[in-house]
C-alpha positions in Angstrom: 88.3 54.0 99.0 88.6 57.4 100.6 91.4 57.2 103.1 90.4 60.5 104.6 87.2 58.8 105.7 88.9 55.9 107.4 91.7 57.9 109.0 93.7 54.8 110.1 96.5 55.4 112.6 99.3 53.2 113.9 97.4 52.7 117.2 94.3 51.6 115.3 96.4 49.2 113.2 98.1 47.6 116.2 94.7 47.3 117.9 93.3 45.5 114.9 96.2 43.1 114.6 96.0 42.2 118.3 92.3 41.8 118.0 92.8 39.4 115.0 95.5 37.4 116.7 93.4 37.0 119.9 90.4 36.0 117.7 92.5 33.6 115.8 94.0 31.9 118.9 90.5 31.6 120.3 89.1 29.8 117.3 92.2 27.8 116.7 92.3 26.4 120.3 88.7 25.6 120.2 89.0 23.8 116.9 92.1 21.8 118.1 90.4 20.7 121.3 87.1 19.6 119.6 88.5 17.9 116.4 92.2 17.4 116.9 92.7 18.2 113.2 96.0 19.7 112.0 95.8 19.4 108.2 95.7 22.3 105.7 91.9 22.3 105.4 91.6 22.7 109.1 94.2 25.5 109.0 92.2 27.3 106.3 88.9 26.8 108.0 90.1 27.7 111.4 92.7 30.2 110.7 92.2 32.1 107.4 88.4 32.4 107.6 88.5 33.9 111.1 91.3 36.2 109.9 89.2 37.4 107.0 86.2 37.7 109.3 88.2 39.7 111.7 89.5 42.0 109.0 86.0 42.6 107.7 84.7 43.3 111.2 87.7 45.6 111.9 87.1 47.4 108.5 83.4 47.8 109.3 84.2 49.1 112.8 86.7 51.6 111.5 84.3 52.7 108.8 81.5 53.2 111.3 83.9 55.1 113.6 85.0 57.3 110.7 81.4 58.1 109.8 80.6 58.9 113.4 83.5 61.2 113.6 82.6 62.8 110.4 79.1 63.5 111.6 80.5 64.9 114.8 82.8 67.2 112.9 79.9 68.3 110.7 77.8 69.0 113.8 80.7 70.9 115.4 81.2 72.9 112.2 77.4 73.6 112.1 77.4 74.6 115.7 80.4 76.9 115.1 78.7 78.5 112.1 75.5 79.0 114.1 77.6 80.5 116.9 79.4 82.8 114.5 76.1 83.7 112.8 74.5 84.4 116.2 77.5 86.6 117.1 77.2 88.6 113.9 73.4 88.9 114.3 74.0 90.2 117.9 76.5 92.7 116.5 74.1 93.9 113.9 71.2 94.0 116.4 73.4 96.1 118.7 73.9 98.6 116.0 77.4 97.7 115.0 76.7 97.7 111.2 80.4 98.1 110.3 81.2 94.6 111.5 83.2 92.5 108.9 81.4 89.3 107.9 83.5 86.7 106.1 81.8 84.1 103.9 84.4 81.5 104.8 83.1 81.3 108.4 79.4 81.2 107.5 77.4 79.1 105.1 76.7 80.9 101.8 72.9 81.4 102.2 73.2 82.5 105.8 76.1 84.8 104.9 74.2 86.5 102.2 71.1 86.8 104.4 73.0 88.4 107.3 75.1 90.6 105.0 72.0 91.8 103.1 70.3 92.5 106.5 73.4 94.4 107.7 73.6 96.4 104.4 69.9 97.2 104.6 70.1 98.3 108.2 73.3 100.3 107.4 71.6 102.0 104.5 68.5 102.7 106.5 70.7 104.2 109.3 72.6 106.2 106.7 69.4 107.4 105.1 68.0 108.4 108.6 71.2 110.3 109.4 71.1 112.1 106.0 67.4 112.8 106.6 68.1 114.3 110.0 71.0 116.4 108.5 68.7 117.6 105.7 66.0 118.5 108.3 68.6 120.4 110.3 69.8 122.2 107.3 66.2 123.0 106.2 65.3 124.2 109.7 68.5 126.3 109.8 67.7 127.9 106.5 64.0 128.4 107.5 64.9 130.0 110.8 67.5 132.2 109.0 64.9 133.4 106.5 62.5 134.3 109.3 65.3 136.0 111.3 66.4 138.1 108.4 62.8 138.8 107.4 62.4 140.5 110.8 65.7 142.4 110.3 64.8 143.5 106.8 61.4 144.8 107.9 63.0 147.1 110.5 63.1 150.8 109.6 66.2 152.9 110.0 66.7 156.5 109.2 70.4 155.8 108.3 71.0 153.7 105.2 74.5 152.7 106.3 73.2 151.5 109.7 70.6 149.5 107.9 73.2 147.8 105.8 75.4 147.2 108.9 72.5 145.5 110.8 72.1 143.1 107.8 75.8 142.2 107.3 76.6 141.9 111.1 73.8 139.4 111.6 74.7 137.5 108.5 78.3 137.1 109.5 77.2 135.8 113.0 74.6 133.5 111.6 77.0 131.8 109.2 79.8 131.8 111.8 82.1 133.6 109.4 84.8 136.1 110.3 84.3 139.0 107.8 81.5 140.4 105.7 80.8 143.5 103.7 78.0 145.0 101.6 78.9 146.9 98.4 76.2 149.0 96.8 76.1 150.5 93.3 76.7 154.2 93.4 75.1 155.7 90.2 74.8 159.3 91.4 77.9 160.3 89.4 78.6 159.8 85.7 81.1 157.0 86.4 79.4 154.2 88.3 81.2 152.3 91.0 80.7 149.9 94.0 80.8 151.6 97.4 81.3 149.8 100.7 78.3 150.7 102.8 78.9 148.4 105.9 81.6 146.1 107.1 81.7 143.7 110.1 84.8 141.6 111.0 86.1 139.9 114.1 82.9 140.6 116.1 83.1 144.4 115.7 82.1 147.1 113.4 84.8 148.2 110.9 84.9 151.7 109.5 86.4 151.3 106.1 86.0 153.6 103.0 86.3 151.6 99.9 85.3 152.0 96.2 85.6 149.4 93.5 85.2 150.0 89.8 82.8 147.8 88.0 84.7 144.7 86.8 87.6 145.3 89.1 88.6 142.5 91.5 86.3 139.7 92.5 83.5 142.0 93.7 83.5 143.9 90.5 83.6 140.7 88.4 80.7 139.3 90.4 78.7 142.4 89.8 79.2 142.3 86.0 78.9 138.5 85.7 75.8 138.4 88.0 77.0 135.0 89.3 78.2 133.8 92.7 82.0 133.5 93.1 83.3 130.9 95.6 87.0 130.5 96.2 88.8 128.1 98.6 92.3 128.6 97.4 92.6 132.2 98.5 95.9 133.9 97.5 98.1 135.1 100.3 98.1 138.6 98.7 94.4 138.8 98.5 93.2 142.2 99.5 90.2 141.5 101.8 87.4 143.8 102.7 89.1 144.5 106.0 92.5 145.2 104.6 94.8 146.8 107.2 93.4 144.7 110.1 96.1 142.1 109.9 95.6 138.5 111.0 95.4 135.3 109.0 94.3 135.1 105.4 90.7 133.7 105.1 90.4 130.1 104.0 87.3 130.6 101.8 85.5 133.5 100.2 82.1 133.7 98.7 80.7 136.8 96.8 77.0 136.8 95.9 75.4 139.4 93.7 72.4 141.4 95.1 70.0 141.1 92.2 66.3 141.4 91.4 65.6 139.4 88.3 68.6 140.4 86.3 69.2 143.9 87.8 72.2 143.9 90.1 72.3 146.6 92.8 75.4 145.4 94.7 77.3 142.4 96.1 77.8 140.7 99.5 81.3 139.5 100.3 81.9 136.9 103.0 85.2 135.5 104.2 85.7 132.6 106.7 88.5 130.5 108.2 86.3 127.5 107.3 84.9 126.3 104.1 81.3 127.3 103.2 79.0 124.4 102.7 76.7 124.1 99.7 73.6 124.7 101.8 75.2 127.8 103.3 76.0 129.3 99.9 72.4 128.5 98.7 71.1 130.3 101.8 73.3 133.4 101.1 72.0 133.4 97.5 68.4 133.1 98.7 68.7 135.7 101.4 70.6 138.0 98.9 67.4 138.2 96.8 65.4 139.4 99.8 68.2 141.7 100.8 68.4 143.2 97.3 64.7 143.7 97.2 64.6 145.3 100.7 67.7 147.4 100.2 66.4 148.6 96.8 63.1 149.6 98.4 64.8 151.2 101.4 67.1 153.1 99.0 64.1 154.3 97.0 62.4 155.3 100.2 65.5 157.2 101.4 65.8 158.9 98.0 62.0 159.7 98.0 62.4 161.0 101.6 65.4 163.0 100.6 63.6 164.4 97.5 60.5 165.1 99.7 62.6 166.8 102.3 64.4 168.8 99.5 61.0 169.6 98.0 59.7 170.7 101.4 62.8 172.8 102.0 62.4 174.4 98.5 58.7 174.9 99.3 59.6 176.6 102.6 62.3 178.6 100.9 59.8 179.7 98.2 57.2 180.4 100.9 59.7 182.6 102.7 60.7 184.3 99.5 57.0 184.9 98.7 56.5 186.3 102.2 59.5 188.5 101.7 58.3 189.5 98.3 54.9 190.2 99.8 56.4 192.3 102.5 58.5 194.1 99.9 55.4 194.7 97.8 53.6 196.0 100.8 56.5 198.2 101.6 56.8 199.3 98.0 53.1 199.9 97.9 53.3 201.9 101.1 56.2 203.8 99.6 54.3 204.5 96.4 51.3 205.6 98.4 53.6 207.9 100.5 55.1 209.2 97.3 51.7 209.8 95.8 50.7 211.5 99.0 53.8 213.6 98.9 53.2 214.3 95.3 49.7 215.4 96.1 51.1 217.6 98.8 53.7 219.0 96.5 51.1 219.7 93.9 49.1 221.4 96.5 52.1 223.4 97.7 53.0 224.1 94.1 49.4 225.4 93.5 49.6 227.5 96.6 53.0 228.8 95.6 51.8 229.5 92.1 48.8 231.4 93.6 51.2 233.2 95.9 53.5 233.9 93.0 50.6 235.3 91.0 49.7 237.4 94.0 53.3 238.5 94.3 53.5 239.3 90.6 50.3 241.3 90.9 51.6 243.0 94.0 54.9 243.6 92.3 53.0 245.2 89.4 50.9 247.2 91.8 54.1 248.2 93.6 55.7 249.1 90.3 52.7 251.1 89.4 52.7 252.8 92.7 56.4 253.4 92.4 56.0 254.9 88.9 53.1 256.9 90.1 55.1 258.0 93.1 58.0 258.9 90.9 55.7 260.9 88.7 54.3 262.8 91.7 57.8 263.5 93.0 58.8 264.8 89.6 55.7 266.9 89.4 56.3 268.2 92.9 59.9 269.0 92.0 58.8 270.8 88.9 56.2 272.8 90.8 58.7 273.7 93.4 61.2 275.1 90.9 58.5 277.0 89.2 
């Protein structure tokens, strides 16, 4: 027999004994009064049998009482489980999906049902939160692409100012602290990266900097054609704004400006925060547009410079041609003047020759007259003496 079911106590035992004694006395007195028997058979019939009957009745009573208490305990336990289940359900319904549910306090099937519901709702809430974050990141990237699309379409007569407009807006949009654009300078025999624009601490920075290909992080990024992201920045790292002072950046990202596999420069960004993956992907995506736009702008600037140089050369040649034309006209006028003077000289020479001939003839005539005169004088002298 299961004693845990009967749960006898001293009080119950005393009550049972008293009950049996009273019952015994009652039957015994009645039997004595009616029959007056005092032998052993009468004692057995009127004492032991009522005692056994009383014990049986007492046992049945206690058994029924134990069953009743057991049912009440079961009902109380069920009520408690229902109350706890309802409490957990209310917590889940109110959005507290981190509530701890213990299987000991709830029946197994109900526990698994509530826990499954909680986990499903928690996962749904987590998925919704992630979806909202993904939508925010996509919207942020889409708005950024549109914003920089407008910036890249702007025209500027100064290439350095064009680069500055790009890097300053990129630093602001990423909430970074420093940024610079290095472009490949291939005008000389030895190629190098040249800092075209720099923006740091909400202001324009005028820094002249040249980096050899393969030198430092920027040079390595150019040659490797891969993004470099660093969070453990050395304290002695020479940033793009060296000389400004201030704290060392916490993270650095350097992205190549490339079209297909042709790299024309790099973008260097530094921040006191870490760059998220979606931000780095945005920089890489926008770098393609920047590379294409800057390459086209650079080609346009070179074309414009060559056109201007060609126009200057054409104007110079035109001026030289005009000068040559004027010189030719002056030379032709001089030649004509010389020809005219030559003709006049020839005319004068002819006149002089004619005059010379006349003079020669006159001189001969004069000589003839002189000779004739001398002859007459001699003749007269001779006649005079004779």
